[in-house]
C-alpha positions in Angstrom: 19.5 -7.8 -12.0 22.2 -9.1 -9.2 20.5 -11.8 -7.0 21.8 -12.4 -3.3 24.1 -15.0 -4.3 26.1 -13.0 -7.2 26.3 -9.8 -5.5 29.7 -8.1 -4.8 30.2 -7.1 -1.4 29.6 -3.7 -1.9 27.7 -1.5 -4.4 26.8 2.0 -5.5 23.8 3.2 -7.2 21.7 6.5 -6.6 19.7 5.0 -4.6 19.6 1.9 -1.8 15.9 0.9 -0.7 16.5 -0.5 2.7 13.3 -3.2 3.0 11.9 -5.0 0.4 8.1 -5.5 1.5 5.5 -3.3 -0.9 6.6 -0.2 -0.6 10.3 -0.8 -1.1 9.6 -3.1 -4.3 7.4 -0.7 -5.8 10.1 2.7 -5.7 12.6 0.3 -7.1 10.6 -0.8 -9.8 8.8 2.9 -10.4 12.5 4.6 -10.1 13.8 1.9 -12.9 10.8 3.0 -14.9 12.0 6.3 -14.7 15.9 5.4 -15.6 17.0 5.3 -12.1 19.1 2.3 -10.9 18.4 1.3 -7.4 20.1 -1.5 -4.6 17.4 -2.9 -2.7 18.2 -4.9 0.8 15.8 -7.1 2.4 15.9 -9.9 4.4 13.7 -12.4 4.0 14.7 -14.7 1.1 11.1 -16.1 1.0 7.8 -14.6 1.4 5.8 -16.1 4.2 1.9 -16.6 2.7 0.6 -17.6 6.5 1.0 -14.6 7.2 -1.4 -12.4 4.4 -1.5 -9.3 6.3 -3.1 -6.9 3.9 -5.3 -8.7 1.5 -7.1 -5.2 -0.2 -5.6 -3.5 -3.1 -7.3 -0.7 -3.3 -8.3 1.2 -6.5 -5.5 4.0 -6.4 -3.3 1.2 -6.1 -4.4 -0.4 -8.8 -4.2 2.1 -10.8 -0.3 2.8 -9.9 0.3 -0.7 -10.6 -1.5 -0.1 -14.1 1.2 2.7 -14.5 3.7 0.4 -13.6 2.4 -1.9 -16.0 1.2 -4.5 -13.6 -2.3 -4.1 -12.3 -3.1 -7.0 -15.2 -0.2 -9.4 -13.7 -2.0 -8.8 -10.4 -5.4 -9.3 -11.0 -4.3 -12.7 -12.5 -1.8 -13.9 -9.4 -5.1 -13.1 -7.3 -6.8 -17.1 -6.4 -10.4 -14.7 -5.7 -11.3 -12.5 -8.6 -13.4 -9.8 -8.6 -16.1 -11.7 -10.3 -16.9 -13.9 -6.8 -17.9 -11.0 -4.7 -17.8 -7.5 -4.0 -19.7 -7.7 -0.8 -18.8 -7.4 3.1 -22.0 -9.3 5.2 -22.0 -9.0 8.5 -24.0 -12.1 10.2 -24.7 -13.9 13.0 -22.7 -16.9 12.4 -21.5 -17.6 8.4 -24.0 -20.5 8.9 -26.8 -18.4 10.8 -28.6 -15.5 9.3 -27.4 -12.5 7.4 -27.7 -9.0 9.3 -26.4 -7.0 6.4 -23.9 -6.5 3.5 -21.9 -3.4 2.1 -22.0 -4.1 -1.9 -18.7 -3.3 -4.0 -16.9 -3.1 -0.7 -13.4 -1.5 -1.2 -13.7 -0.4 -4.4 -14.9 -4.1 -6.0 -16.6 -3.5 -9.3 -17.5 -5.7 -12.0 -17.1 -3.8 -15.4 -15.5 -0.5 -16.7 -14.5 1.3 -13.0 -16.4 4.6 -12.6 -13.9 6.7 -10.4 -10.6 5.2 -11.9 -8.8 3.6 -14.5 -8.9 0.2 -12.1 -11.8 -1.0 -9.8 -10.0 -2.7 -6.2 -8.4 -5.9 -6.0 -8.6 -9.3 -3.4 -5.3 -10.5 -2.5 -2.8 -11.1 -0.1 -0.2 -8.9 0.4 2.7 -12.0 0.3 0.5 -12.5 -3.4 1.2 -8.8 -4.0 5.3 -9.1 -3.2 5.6 -12.1 -5.4 4.0 -10.4 -8.7 6.4 -7.3 -7.5 9.5 -9.8 -6.8 9.1 -11.3 -9.9 9.1 -8.1 -11.6 11.9 -7.1 -9.7 13.9 -9.9 -10.8 13.8 -8.9 -14.5 14.6 -5.9 -14.4 18.6 -4.7 -15.0 18.4 -1.1 -13.3 17.7 -2.8 -9.7 20.0 -5.1 -8.1 18.6 -7.0 -4.7 20.4 -8.0 -1.7 17.9 -10.6 -0.3 18.9 -12.0 2.6 20.9 -9.0 3.9 19.5 -6.8 6.9 20.5 -3.1 6.5 22.1 -2.4 10.6 23.0 0.8 9.8 23.6 4.2 7.6 26.6 6.9 7.7 26.7 10.1 6.0 30.3 10.5 4.5 32.5 13.2 4.0 32.3 13.0 0.0 29.9 15.6 -1.9 27.0 14.2 -4.4 26.8 17.3 -5.6 22.7 17.6 -4.0 24.0 20.0 -0.8 24.8 16.8 1.3 27.8 13.6 1.7 27.4 10.0 0.1 25.6 7.8 2.3 26.9 4.4 2.8 24.5 1.8 4.5 26.0 -1.2 5.9 24.1 -4.7 5.6 24.6 -8.4 7.2 22.9 -11.4 6.5 21.8 -13.8 9.1 25.5 -15.8 9.5 27.2 -12.3 9.8 28.2 -11.8 6.7 28.5 -7.8 5.8 28.6 -5.7 3.0 27.8 -2.0 2.0 26.1 0.3 -0.2 27.3 3.6 -1.3 23.9 5.7 -2.2 23.3 9.4 -3.1 19.7 9.1 -1.6 18.6 6.0 1.4 15.2 5.3 1.7 13.8 3.7 4.5 11.0 0.9 4.0 12.3 -1.1 6.6 8.8 -1.6 8.3 7.9 -0.4 12.0 11.3 -1.2 13.4 13.4 0.8 10.7 17.3 1.2 11.1 17.3 3.9 9.0 14.4 5.8 11.2 16.4 4.6 13.7 19.5 5.9 12.8 17.8 9.7 12.3 17.2 9.8 16.0 13.1 9.6 14.6 10.5 8.3 16.5 7.0 7.2 16.0 4.4 8.8 18.0 1.2 7.7 18.7 -0.6 5.0 20.8 -2.3 1.3 20.6 -6.2 -0.1 20.8 -7.6 -1.4 23.7 -7.8 -5.0 22.9 -5.6 -7.2 21.0 -6.7 -9.5 18.1 -5.6 -13.2 16.7 -4.8 -13.6 13.3 -5.2 -17.4 11.7 -4.7 -19.2 8.4 -6.4 -22.3 8.4 -7.8 -24.8 5.9 -11.4 -26.8 6.1 -13.0 -28.4 3.8 -16.6 -28.2 5.5 -16.9 -24.4 5.9 -17.3 -23.8 2.4 -19.9 -26.2 2.3 -22.0 -25.1 5.8 -21.9 -21.4 5.5 -25.2 -20.5 3.9 -24.6 -16.7 3.5 -23.9 -15.2 0.0 -20.0 -15.4 -1.6 -17.8 -12.0 0.6 -15.0 -11.1 0.8 -15.5 -10.8 4.4 -17.7 -12.7 6.7 -18.0 -10.5 10.1 -19.6 -12.8 12.4 -21.4 -11.4 15.4 -21.7 -14.4 17.2 -22.1 -14.4 21.0 -18.8 -14.5 23.1 -16.4 -14.5 20.0 -16.7 -12.2 17.4 -14.7 -11.2 14.3 -14.0 -12.1 10.6 -13.3 -14.7 8.1 -12.9 -14.9 4.5 -11.1 -17.1 1.3 -7.7 -17.0 1.0 -8.6 -18.9 -2.9 -11.6 -20.8 -3.9 -10.1 -24.1 -2.7 -10.0 -24.8 1.1 -7.8 -22.1 2.8 -9.5 -19.8 4.7 -8.4 -16.5 7.0 -10.0 -15.3 10.2 -9.6 -12.6 12.6 -10.9 -13.1 16.2 -11.2 -9.8 17.5 -11.2 -8.5 21.0 -8.7 -11.4 22.5 -5.9 -11.7 24.6 -3.3 -13.6 22.6 -1.9 -14.9 26.1 -5.0 -16.3 27.3 -4.0 -20.0 27.8 -7.5 -20.8 27.7 -7.9 -19.5 24.3 -8.6 -21.6 21.7 -8.2 -20.6 17.9 -9.9 -23.2 16.7 -13.0 -23.6 18.5 -13.0 -19.9 18.1 -13.7 -20.4 14.4 -16.0 -22.6 14.9 -18.3 -20.7 16.9 -17.8 -18.1 14.6 -19.1 -20.4 11.8 -22.0 -22.1 13.6 -21.0 -25.3 12.8 -19.1 -28.1 14.4 -16.7 -27.9 10.7 -13.4 -29.9 10.2 -10.0 -27.3 10.3 -6.3 -27.6 10.8 -4.8 -24.4 11.7 -1.8 -23.4 9.8 -0.3 -20.2 11.7 -1.2 -17.8 14.3 -1.0 -14.3 14.7 -1.2 -12.6 17.6 -0.9 -8.2 17.2 -2.5 -4.9 18.6 -3.4 -2.1 16.3 -1.4 0.3 16.2 -1.9 4.3 15.7 1.9 5.6 14.9 2.9 8.3 12.4 7.0 9.3 12.6 7.5 13.0 13.6 9.2 13.9 10.7 9.7 11.2 6.9 13.3 12.2 7.3 16.7 14.9 6.0 17.6 16.2 2.8 18.9 12.8 1.3 17.4 9.9 3.6 13.4 9.7 3.5 11.0 7.1 5.4 8.3 5.3 3.1 5.5 3.1 4.1 5.6 1.4 7.8 8.8 3.2 8.7 6.6 6.5 8.6 3.3 5.6 9.6 1.2 2.5 11.2 -2.5 2.4 11.0 -5.1 -0.1 12.0 -6.4 -2.2 9.3 -9.9 -1.6 9.7 -10.7 -0.3 6.3 -7.6 -1.9 4.6 -5.9 1.3 4.1 -2.8 0.7 5.5 -0.6 -0.8 2.4 -1.9 1.1 0.4 -0.9 4.2 1.9 2.9 3.1 2.2 2.5 2.7 -2.2 1.3 6.1 -1.8 4.4 7.2 -0.1 6.5 5.5 -2.8 4.7 6.4 -5.6 4.8 10.3 -4.1 8.7 10.3 -4.0 9.7 8.5 -6.8 8.9 10.9 -9.5 11.0 13.2 -7.1 13.9 11.0 -6.8 14.0 10.8 -10.2 13.7 14.2 -10.9 16.7 15.4 -8.5 19.0 13.0 -10.6 18.0 13.3 -13.7 18.4 17.0 -13.1 15.5 18.9 -13.8 14.0 19.2 -10.0 14.2 22.5 -8.3 15.5 22.6 -4.3 11.9 22.3 -3.2 11.0 19.5 -4.5 12.2 16.5 -2.6 11.1 18.7 0.6 7.5 18.3 -0.9 7.6 14.8 0.0 6.7 14.8 3.9 4.4 18.2 3.6 2.4 16.0 1.0 2.3 12.5 2.8 2.3 12.9 6.3 -0.6 14.5 6.0 -2.4 11.6 4.0 -0.6 9.3 6.8 -2.7 11.2 9.8 -5.8 11.8 8.0 -5.6 7.7 7.4 -4.5 6.4 10.9 -7.3 8.8 12.2 -9.8 7.1 10.1 -8.9 3.8 10.8 -8.6 4.3 14.3 -12.3 6.0 14.5 -13.0 2.6 12.5 -11.7 0.5 15.2 -14.2 2.3 17.7 -17.0 0.0 16.3 -15.7 -3.8 15.8 -17.7 -7.0 16.0 -18.0 -7.4 19.4 -19.8 -4.1 19.5 -22.6 -5.2 17.5 -22.5 -8.8 19.3 -26.1 -10.3 20.5 -27.5 -13.8 21.0 -30.7 -12.5 19.6 -29.1 -12.3 16.4 -28.9 -16.1 15.7 -32.7 -16.2 17.2 -35.4 -17.7 14.9 -39.0 -15.7 14.8 -39.8 -12.3 15.3 -37.7 -11.7 17.9 -34.8 -12.5 16.2 -35.7 -10.5 13.5 -36.2 -7.3 15.4 -33.0 -7.8 16.7 -31.1 -8.4 13.2 -33.1 -4.9 12.3 -31.4 -2.8 15.3 -28.6 -4.2 14.7 -28.3 -3.5 10.6 -29.6 0.4 11.9 -26.4 0.2 14.2 -24.0 -0.8 11.4 -24.3 1.7 9.1 -22.0 3.2 11.1 -19.1 0.7 9.7 -19.9 2.4 6.0 -16.7 4.3 5.9 -15.1 1.6 6.3 -15.8 -0.7 2.9 -17.3 2.7 1.0 -14.0 4.8 1.9 -13.7 6.4 -1.5 -13.4 9.8 -0.4 -10.5 8.8 1.6 -9.2 6.9 -0.8 -9.4 9.1 -3.8 -10.5 12.5 -2.2 -7.0 13.0 -0.5 -5.0 16.0 -1.9 -2.0 17.8 -1.6 -3.5 21.8 -2.1 -1.8 23.3 0.5 2.0 21.7 -0.9 4.5 24.4 -1.8 5.0 22.8 -5.4 1.2 23.3 -6.3 0.5 26.5 -8.2 -2.9 27.9 -6.6 -5.6 29.2 -8.4 -8.1 30.4 -5.8 -10.2 27.4 -6.1 -11.2 25.5 -3.1 -10.9 21.3 -2.7 -13.8 19.2 -2.2 -14.8 19.1 2.0 -12.8 16.3 3.2 -15.2 13.3 4.0 -14.5 9.3 4.3 -16.9 8.6 2.2 -18.2 10.7 -0.5 -15.3 11.6 -3.7 -16.4 14.3 -5.2 -13.5 14.6 -8.7 -11.7 18.0 -9.1 -9.5 19.7 -10.9 -8.6 22.1 -8.0 -4.7 22.1 -7.9 -3.7 19.7 -5.8 -6.1 17.0 -6.1 -6.3 14.1 -8.0 -7.0 14.6 -11.8 -10.4 13.1 -12.8 -10.8 9.9 -14.0 -12.6 9.8 -17.7 -13.4 7.0 -20.4 -12.8 8.2 -23.5 -14.8 7.1 -26.7 -11.6 5.0 -27.9 -12.4 2.7 -24.7 -8.8 4.1 -22.9 -8.6 6.0 -19.8 -7.8 9.1 -19.9 -5.1 8.6 -17.0 -3.5 6.0 -19.9 -3.1 9.4 -22.5 -0.6 11.0 -19.9 2.6 11.1 -20.4 5.5 9.6 -17.8 6.0 13.0 -16.8 4.5 16.4 -16.5 1.1 16.1 -19.3 -0.6 19.6 -20.6 -4.3 18.9 -21.0 -5.5 20.7 -23.5 -9.5 21.3 -24.5 -10.0 21.7 -28.1 -10.8 25.3 -28.1 -7.7 25.6 -26.1 -5.7 23.9 -28.6 -7.4 25.9 -31.7 -6.3 29.2 -30.2 -2.9 28.4 -28.4 -1.2 26.3 -30.4 1.0 28.8 -32.6 0.9 30.8 -29.7 3.7 32.6 -28.0 3.2 31.0 -24.9 3.1 27.6 -25.9 6.4 28.4 -27.7 7.9 29.5 -24.4 6.4 26.3 -22.4 8.3 24.1 -25.0 11.6 26.1 -24.9 11.3 25.9 -21.1 10.6 22.2 -21.1 13.8 21.6 -23.8 15.9 24.2 -21.8 15.7 22.6 -18.3 15.1 18.8 -19.8 11.6 18.7 -17.2 9.9 15.8 -19.1 6.4 17.4 -20.4 3.9 16.3 -22.9 1.1 17.8 -24.5 -2.3 16.2 -25.0 -5.5 17.9 -26.7 -9.0 16.0 -25.3 -12.3 16.8 -26.8 -13.4 18.1 -23.2 -17.2 18.0 -24.7 -17.3 13.9 -24.2 -15.8 13.5 -20.8 -18.6 12.9 -17.8 -20.0 15.5 -16.2 -18.5 14.6 -13.0 -15.1 14.8 -14.8 -15.0 17.7 -16.7 -12.3 20.6 -16.0 -12.9 23.6 -14.5 -10.4 25.8 -17.4 -9.5 25.3 -20.8 -6.5 24.0 -20.0 -5.1 21.6 -16.9 -1.2 21.1 -16.2 -1.1 17.1 -14.8 2.1 15.7 -12.5 3.7 12.2 -12.9 1.8 11.3 -9.7 -1.5 11.9 -11.7 -2.6 14.9 -9.5 -3.2 18.3 -10.7 -0.5 20.8 -10.6 -1.9 24.0 -12.1 -4.9 24.7 -13.8 -6.3 28.0 -15.7 -7.1 29.4 -18.8 -4.3 31.4 -19.4 -1.4 29.6 -21.1 1.5 32.5 -19.8 0.8 31.1 -16.4 2.3 28.0 -17.6 5.8 28.5 -17.2 5.5 30.2 -13.8 2.9 26.7 -12.9 5.4 24.1 -14.4 8.7 25.4 -12.6 6.6 25.5 -9.7 5.7 21.9 -9.4 9.4 21.0 -10.3 10.4 22.7 -7.2 11.8 25.8 -8.3 11.3 29.1 -5.7 9.3 31.9 -7.6 13.2 34.0 -6.8 14.8 31.4 -8.7 13.2 30.8 -11.8 14.7 28.3 -14.4 
């Protein structure tokens, strides 16, 4: 890898990635795994662990990381193993009474996970970035310019062969030193104030929450000792006057807190006092960092134009309630990576990259809406001094609050949102007339309806079905289908098309009788895209040639 010190003042690559947060780093690694070089520009030379931001890597993101071979590395870097706790506990204070709990929150689970090859993992975003940076540093296809920020993007009068001109990204460091990246494609992964988005004249549209919050990182040797409740990944303290969340950063003495609904600019606001109130004890603590913020619900009106695309916070900002923001960013990068690679490798049709916005913007829109709904019921909405009262009066108050808190189920058990999203209306999906399961934030119903995620299953070998998928498209055949189609002319045509067009295609035979009922296919053959979504299903292999071309972005009037 070319690091900042070794890098020349100019570079050229198929892709320039502006922004080296989680989505930019993941995109660079996903492209590299597909053989596509990139230049990544990121102004931060160091990662600040005192601004943990996201703390939840959900089951879908962990499965994306598994595909890149990074799931184990992330779990090893996490200070809190999944075995520490899988619970979110609501309480009067951390040393008071438990009100209710949500078990297996954020897809945290022990043992083989039922719904994906990987369960969730509690880990602060800076540690995720450190793991991704380490992988980027060892990859020769990724050139990193840390300490440099993209300041402008221009399309040059030099053709690329893709229908638009070569792009030039101008970059500057803190000392005013300039560098340029020339690239066929530019990806804006540069956050809410994205220079790439602004260069396109695209605005983020939406609103903000009425009340602000303050995040803090602190140390306390006594909090772990004086907390009377079971271990939890998050405690929601419903203490009267000051409410919010507290959780461990590690198994030593470092903690994080979010004080909800406070005016950060109030000169009389005392963060340490607020944390002590939520703890319910006069504990020792040292504030290491504070970060005031307001939840925002913003969505870009467009995800780019041909040759320039937005991912992550450059395209959308959603409230943190439910832990979906960072994970949605990774989903963007995964969707865009295989499509960019397909274009560079020469097997994509003109509609493939255009499908990126069609598929991902509606996912962000739904996620923002769900997270905003979660933000309508925060800790202060349930607070009462009676929650900390002993005896019958306190029990009655806690029981009433327990019933009221059922509204929070969709925040912690959001499997329908995390795995139930789909691309059924995408122009590069081959519909079969079936309908995807009804959208629900909690309930997830696996389905092979085109556009849905391929249902996960553990095979008798102990491997996950996802581990059998190839890096490109995979045609999954049942034993019944394979027996009758092995020597069929249709199969010959499918393989001939893949060879002629260089569309990457693997064929796998699966004993579907051994799949759990929830993971059974609705047809004898399923075509799976490189991002593990179903592109087509059916019982007639003569349909696969047309379906494969459609899923690669070729219009029906110009099949290859």
